[in-house]
Every structure is written in C-alpha cells, then in structure tokens.
N, C-alpha and C positions, 0 to 999 in steps of 0.2 A: 550600412550599414546593418549587423544583422542584430534581430530581435529575438530575446528566448523568454518563451512561456516561462511562465511562475509554475514550477513543480513544487508538490508537497508529497515527500516521502512521511508516511507516519507510521511507526510502528505500537502496538498496541500488548500489553501482553505485563505478567509480576515474572523479572527475572529472577526471586526468588519462589518460586515454584516449578522447579527445573521446566520441563518444556515449555511452561505457559512464555518463555521470558525467549521464545525463537523469532521473536517478530525485531527485539530489541538485537539477537547477536544477526541478525542481517545487515540492522542500520549500522552496525559496529564493522560489521566487514564493508560494506557501501561508504564508510569513514576512510576505513585501511586504504581499499582501490581509488578513493578520491586523491589521495597524496600523491598517486602515482599520473592519475587521470583525472581531471578535475572536471568535475560537476557542473552542467551547464548555470553560469549566474542565474538569480533568480531560485533555485532549487532550496527548498527547506529539508534538513533533514531534521524528526522531530518525533518526541516520545509521547503519549499518551494516554489518558486512563478509559474508561468505554462513555464516561458522559457526554452525551450528543452534542454538548453546544460547545464544549472543548474540539471536539472535533471538526465538528463544521466553521468556527473558528480560523482551527488550522488549514484548511483548505480553501478556505473563501477566498474570492476570486482567479482560482488555479486553473491554468488549462487543464493540467492533469493532478489526480493525487493520487497516490497508489497506497494502500494500509497493508498493513506488514503485520497479521494476526494470528494466534494458534487457534486449533479448531479440535474439537472432543467429542466427536463422534464416540457414541455406544460401541460400534463396532469396525470403526476406523482400523486403517493401516498405520503407522506409526511412521513418521516420514511423508505421508502423501500429500501433494499438494492442492488444493484445487485455486483453481481462477475464475473469477465472476469478472466480469465487464459491462457496465450501466455508462451509457453518456444521459448529457442534461435531456434528453427526447424521452426516456426512457425511464418509468417508477418503476421501486422497486417491486419485485415478482417473492409476495409468502414463498414461503416454502424454498427458498434458495436458501445458501449459503448465507447465516448472517451470527456468525459467533461473534461473542462481545458487542453483543445490541449495537451492530453495524448496522437494522434495517432501523432501528428507531429514525439513528443518526440520519440515514437516507428519507425518511418520512418525514419527518421535523424541517431538513434543508428543501426539499422538494415543494414543502407546504408555503415554506417562505420564498421560493427562488432562490435559493445559495448552493443549490449543486454546485460542484466543479466542472467545466467542460468535459472531461473522460474522469470514469472512476475506476482503478483496476485494484480488487480486493485479492489477497495473497493469504490461503491458512493455510497450515500446516498439520493434519494429521497427529498428536502428541501421545505418550506412551505414558506418562510419568508427570503428575501432577501435585504431590507431595509436597511441602516445603523442603526448601533446599536450591541451592544453585545448580548449574550446570544441564547441559542437556543429555539425553541420552544418545545413544550412539546413531538410531536412527536416523533421529531427526536433526541430530549436530549436521549430519552427512547431505543435508539438503540446505544448508546454508550457502556457500558457494554459489548452488545452483541459482537459489531463488534469488540472489544479491545481483547473478548475471540474468536473471526475466524482468527485475527492475530495469538494468540497466538498456536491454533491449526494448520496454516501453519507453524510457525517454529518448532513445535514438528514433522510435518510429513517433514520437509528438514532437520532436525537433522537426521530420522527415516534413511532416503534416501543415505543420506551422509554415515551413518556408514555399510550400505548395502552395498553402493558402497566399501568402504575401506574396507569390509570383504570379497566379490565378488574380488577383486584386491591381498588381500593379501593369496588365498585359490590359484590363478592361479598361 
C-alpha cells in the first residue's frame, strides 16, 4: 500500500494588484494540469493572505509545503524566479528572501515546533503592482515554468518518501 505524504501548495498575493497575483495564477495552472494528471492524494492547493497563523495552519503536518508568492525588489527583473528551501532542522536566515511576511511565519512556526518537513518558497519579481487584474507579460511568462517547478518538488518528495519507507522496511 503506497502512502502519500501530505503536501501543501499555498499561494500568497493579491490578484487585484496585477503582478501580485502571480502565485494564484500558478495555483490555477496546477489545478488545470491536475485535471489531466492528478496530484497525489493528500495534496492541498490553497490561497492565503500574509497572516503567519493562517500559513502555519495550512502547512501544519505537511511533509512538504510549497509557498508561491510575488516579490517586489527595487531593482528586480520582472519574471525572475527566486527559490528558497528550508527543512525542519534549518532556521530562518535573516537577509534571505522574505516577501509577504514569510520570515515571520517561519520564525513563529520554528518557535512552536510547527514547521513542515520541507519548506520551499518561490517568489517572482513583479513589474506592476498597481490596482487591476492581469499579469504583466514577463511575469505571465513564468507561470507554466513555475507550475512545473512545483510539480518537480512534489515528485522529489514522493521519491524521498518512497526511499524512506523502503529503508524502514529493510531495517
């Protein structure tokens, strides 16, 4: 019997502020792709604001949590994707990517012992955060690739879970 890890894919951002909606666009693409190739049982696709308590509740007990979010650096390149991975043994490092309060959520979760087994955060540099819907062309061009990166993270997690279960069975 195959056991699937609990996986949480969480989109942060405001779709009513153009490029701030990139994470939700990626989540929508993952839902579209899941119609053809279903995600593993126990996979949560969720939208969230920046409240640390809500983020922690969504990733609680997850073996893998993937956060998708916009980034708004002063001199960024619209469409550039940043990736940060933490595991439960690693603490948040000040000065690393922390758009939309991710650092606060990680700090609180760490203090409470409620980090997921693996935490992967993706952020996309935006060009336009004015009020309105729709992504700028360079940010929109990242949606398919970013959905693929998330799917790759899920595949790696499933492989790691399978290896761990096989090792325990042999022991």
